[in-house]
Structures are given as C-alpha cells and as structure tokens.
C-alpha positions in Angstrom: 19.4 -23.6 12.5 21.3 -21.7 9.8 25.0 -21.2 10.4 24.9 -17.4 10.3 22.6 -15.6 12.8 20.0 -13.1 12.1 19.7 -9.5 13.4 16.5 -7.7 12.7 16.4 -3.9 12.8 12.9 -2.4 13.1 10.2 -0.8 15.2 7.8 -2.7 17.5 4.8 -0.9 16.0 5.8 -1.6 12.4 3.7 -4.2 10.5 6.5 -4.9 8.1 8.9 -5.5 11.0 6.4 -7.8 12.6 6.1 -9.9 9.4 9.8 -10.7 9.4 9.9 -11.3 13.1 6.9 -13.6 12.8 8.5 -15.6 9.9 11.7 -16.1 11.9 9.8 -17.2 15.0 7.5 -19.6 13.0 10.6 -21.1 11.5 12.2 -21.6 15.0 15.0 -19.2 14.3 16.4 -17.1 17.1 17.3 -13.5 16.2 18.8 -10.4 17.7 16.7 -7.3 17.5 17.7 -3.7 17.2 15.1 -1.0 17.9 15.3 1.9 15.4 14.0 5.1 17.0 12.3 6.8 14.1 11.4 9.9 16.1 15.0 10.6 16.7 15.8 10.0 13.0 17.8 6.8 13.5 16.6 5.6 10.1 18.3 8.5 8.4 21.8 7.9 9.8 24.6 6.7 7.6 24.9 3.5 9.7 21.3 2.6 9.1 21.3 3.6 5.5 24.1 1.2 5.0 21.7 -1.5 6.1 18.6 -0.2 4.2 19.3 2.2 1.4 15.6 3.3 1.5 15.8 4.5 5.1 12.9 2.3 6.1 12.2 -0.5 8.6 12.8 -3.4 8.6 16.3 -4.3 7.7 17.7 -7.8 8.3 21.3 -8.9 8.6 22.2 -12.5 7.8 25.9 -13.0 7.8 27.3 -10.6 5.3 24.0 -9.9 3.7 21.9 -6.8 4.3 18.3 -7.2 3.3 15.4 -4.8 3.1 11.7 -4.7 2.0 9.6 -7.2 4.1 8.1 -9.1 1.1 11.6 -9.7 -0.4 12.9 -10.7 3.0 10.1 -13.2 3.5 10.8 -14.7 0.1 14.5 -14.9 1.0 13.9 -16.6 4.3 11.5 -19.1 2.8 14.3 -20.1 0.4 17.2 -20.3 2.8 15.2 -21.9 5.6 13.1 -24.1 3.4 9.8 -23.3 5.1 6.6 -21.5 4.1 7.7 -21.3 0.5 5.1 -23.6 -1.0 5.1 -27.2 -2.1 5.4 -26.6 -5.8 6.1 -24.0 -8.4 2.4 -23.0 -8.8 2.0 -22.4 -5.1 5.2 -20.5 -4.9 4.0 -18.3 -7.8 0.6 -17.7 -6.1 2.4 -16.8 -2.9 4.5 -14.2 -4.7 1.3 -12.8 -6.2 -0.2 -12.3 -2.8 2.9 -10.5 -1.6 2.6 -8.0 -4.4 -1.2 -7.7 -3.8 -0.6 -7.0 -0.1 1.8 -4.2 -0.9 -0.5 -2.7 -3.5 -4.0 -3.1 -1.9 -4.1 -4.5 1.7 -1.2 -2.7 3.4 -1.9 0.9 2.1 -5.5 1.0 3.2 -5.1 -0.7 6.6 -1.8 0.7 7.7 -2.5 4.3 6.6 -5.8 4.3 8.3 -4.1 2.9 11.4 -1.4 5.6 11.2 -4.2 8.3 11.1 -6.0 6.7 14.0 -2.8 6.7 16.0 -2.1 10.4 15.1 1.1 9.5 13.2 -0.3 10.6 9.9 -2.5 13.6 9.2 -5.2 13.5 6.5 -8.4 15.3 5.5 -11.7 13.4 5.9 -12.0 12.6 2.1 -8.5 11.1 2.1 -9.3 9.1 5.2 -12.4 7.8 3.5 -10.4 6.7 0.5 -8.0 4.7 2.7 -10.9 3.1 4.6 -12.7 2.1 1.4 -9.5 0.7 0.0 -9.0 -1.4 3.1 -12.6 -2.7 3.1 -12.3 -3.6 -0.5 -9.1 -5.5 0.1 -10.6 -7.4 3.1 -13.6 -8.3 0.8 -11.2 -9.8 -1.7 -9.3 -11.6 1.0 -12.5 -13.0 2.5 -13.7 -14.3 -0.9 -10.3 -15.9 -1.6 -10.4 -17.7 1.7 -13.9 -19.1 1.2 -12.6 -22.4 -0.3 -9.4 -23.1 1.7 -7.7 -22.9 5.1 -4.9 -20.6 3.8 -4.4 -18.3 0.9 -2.7 -20.8 -1.4 -4.4 -24.0 -0.1 -4.2 -26.4 2.8 -0.8 -25.2 4.2 0.4 -21.7 5.2 3.0 -19.9 3.2 4.7 -16.5 3.2 1.5 -15.2 1.6 -0.3 -15.8 4.9 2.4 -14.4 7.0 2.5 -11.2 4.9 -1.2 -10.6 4.9 -1.7 -11.6 8.5 1.0 -9.2 9.5 -1.3 -6.4 8.3 -4.7 -7.9 9.4 -3.5 -8.3 13.0 -3.3 -4.5 13.3 -6.7 -3.9 11.7 -8.5 -3.3 15.0 -6.2 -0.3 15.6 -7.5 1.2 12.4 -11.1 0.7 13.6 -11.8 -2.4 11.5 -13.4 -5.6 12.9 -12.3 -8.8 11.2 -15.6 -10.3 12.3 -17.1 -8.3 9.5 -15.3 -10.7 7.2 -15.9 -14.2 8.7 -13.5 -16.1 6.4 -10.7 -13.6 7.2 -11.4 -13.8 11.0 -11.3 -17.6 10.8 -8.1 -17.6 8.8 -6.4 -15.1 11.2 -7.3 -17.5 14.0 -5.6 -20.3 12.2 -2.4 -18.3 11.6 -2.3 -17.1 15.2 -2.6 -20.7 16.3 0.4 -21.9 14.3 3.2 -23.4 16.4 5.5 -20.6 17.6 3.2 -17.7 16.5 3.3 -14.7 18.8 1.4 -11.3 18.8 3.3 -8.2 17.8 3.8 -6.9 21.4 5.2 -10.3 22.4 7.8 -10.3 19.7 8.9 -6.7 19.3 9.4 -4.4 22.3 10.4 -0.8 21.9 14.0 -1.7 22.9 16.9 -3.9 21.8 16.9 -7.7 22.3 20.4 -9.2 22.4 
C-alpha cells in the first residue's frame, strides 16, 4: 500500500472513471470515492476545477497531487504502484500506443454511440452511423490484434488492457455484441476474471464512498 491514500472523483456511469477505479482495485488499493453530479453542474464549480482544470471526470487525488485524464492517470498509477506497466521498455511503449489509440478510435465510437442510446447525446442518423462504423472498425482492429495473444501486449495484462476493457465493457449499452468479435469477447472474459476485477456497478455507485 502506498503511503498517501487515493480519492477518486467521478461518475458511476463514466467509462474513464471506471478505468481508474478498476486499475486501483486490480492493484489492491483502497480508495475513497466522490460522486460528481454532472446534471447539477458540479464539474463546473471552482472546487472541482481546482482538481481537474478541464471540468471533466475523473479526477484523482494522491497526497498533494491532483491528476486528470484517465490514460495519464493509468500510466501514473502503473509507475507509482509498480503494476500493469509492462515488463520491459518495448511493452511499456506498446501499452502507451494502445492508450492513445483507445482515445482516438475505440472510445469515441463506442461511448458516443452509448451516450446517444442512453439519451444523453443527440445526433442525426448520419452522425449516429458514423459513430457506429467507427466503433465497429475499432473492434475489428482490436479483434485482429488479439488473435495471437492473451492480452494486448502479450501474455500479461497491462494498462492497455485496462483502458480498452473499460470501454468494451459498456459496448452492450451501445447496441454492440462482443460475440461478433470472438477474440475481443475472449479477451474481455480474461480481463473480467483477473483477481480483484469488478463490474462498473460494483465499483462505482451514484453516491460517495468514504
């Protein structure tokens, strides 16, 4: 256990928040949780902006540090906790590449389609189609990349798997079936079976956790 505790600020329905919560849980780290009510504009208050200058979730406090952007937080946690970072420089680099790919390709298509399905985001049918096509293309790449290994960078999971799984786990809410991509479905099962792994609703309620 690290000397300073962690406090995660986020939303239970947020994939980026879930990624950070999952990483902490897989590392065996206890953390306090603060629910940010986006509907009431809590993310726009001076207090929250002091934690995350972008006015987005998640934000993570670790001692005197205030951290934001889930991919950057995952990389930070892998360094300070010494877990899921990769066994060598090449794997660490490949993991970082997957983090950027997720932000560029996987997350936008899946999470925007999900937001539309949940009624959070409004979009015309042609725009919806673009998001869906983007998500399907990303899952195809993910499926092909997993054809030769158990995890994205080889035999052991890294923050790359945590980041991408944190999106894939919500795919059904967007109307996607992971079974359409067998390698992705099998990989998701392996991540879900990691010691300490929990589903989003088990980790992140819509309320504070002391």
